[in-house]
C-alpha positions as CSV (number, residue, x, y, z in Angstrom):
1,M,73.2,27.0,162.5
2,A,70.2,26.0,160.4
3,A,70.1,24.8,157.1
4,T,68.8,27.4,154.7
5,E,67.1,24.6,152.5
6,L,65.1,21.8,152.9
7,I,65.1,19.2,150.3
8,F,62.2,16.8,149.2
9,L,62.1,14.3,147.2
10,V,58.9,13.7,145.3
11,H,57.3,10.8,143.5
12,E,53.8,10.1,141.7
13,S,52.3,7.6,144.1
14,D,51.0,4.1,142.7
15,E,47.3,5.2,144.0
16,G,47.6,8.5,142.4
17,G,48.6,11.8,143.9
18,Y,52.3,12.5,145.2
19,E,54.5,11.4,148.1
20,A,57.4,13.6,149.5
21,A,60.0,12.9,151.7
22,A,62.8,15.1,153.1
23,L,66.0,14.0,152.7
24,G,68.1,13.9,156.2
25,Y,65.1,14.4,158.2
26,S,62.0,12.4,159.3
27,I,59.5,14.2,157.3
28,Y,57.0,12.9,155.0
29,T,53.5,13.8,153.5
30,Q,51.4,13.2,150.7
31,A,48.6,14.8,148.8
32,D,46.2,14.2,145.8
33,S,47.5,17.2,143.5
34,W,50.4,19.3,143.4
35,D,49.1,22.5,145.2
36,E,48.0,20.2,147.7
37,L,51.1,18.7,148.3
38,K,53.0,22.1,148.5
39,A,50.7,23.4,151.2
40,A,50.9,19.7,152.9
41,V,55.0,20.0,152.7
42,Q,55.0,23.5,154.1
43,D,52.8,22.5,156.9
44,A,55.1,19.4,157.8
45,V,58.0,21.7,157.9
46,H,56.2,24.3,160.2
47,C,55.3,21.2,162.5
48,H,58.8,19.7,162.5
49,F,60.8,22.7,163.1
50,D,60.1,25.0,166.1
51,Q,59.4,28.5,164.7
52,G,62.5,30.5,164.6
53,A,66.1,29.7,163.8
54,D,65.7,26.0,163.3
55,R,63.3,26.3,160.4
56,P,65.0,26.4,156.8
57,A,64.3,29.5,154.7
58,M,63.6,27.5,151.8
59,I,61.9,24.3,150.3
60,R,63.2,22.6,147.1
61,L,60.6,19.9,145.8
62,H,63.0,17.5,143.5
63,V,60.6,15.5,141.3
64,V,61.9,12.1,140.4
65,H,60.2,10.5,137.8
66,D,60.6,6.8,137.3
67,E,59.9,5.3,134.2
68,V,60.7,1.8,133.0
69,I,61.3,1.3,129.1
70,P,62.2,-1.9,127.2
71,A,66.2,-2.3,126.3
């Protein structure tokens, strides 16, 4: 039985843009803008899973924002 949701952790790239990695799967992609990232994630998921029952119905983008501040 396939998972109904696939979660990606999204980070802002040091070089600009975004990087996204799937939890529990070897799926990684990057893009320069948020809209490009969403399209790239969908494309990566379609390439990773065969069409049909194996492909999750939803993709969740979980944005991680790391910020360092003085103590």
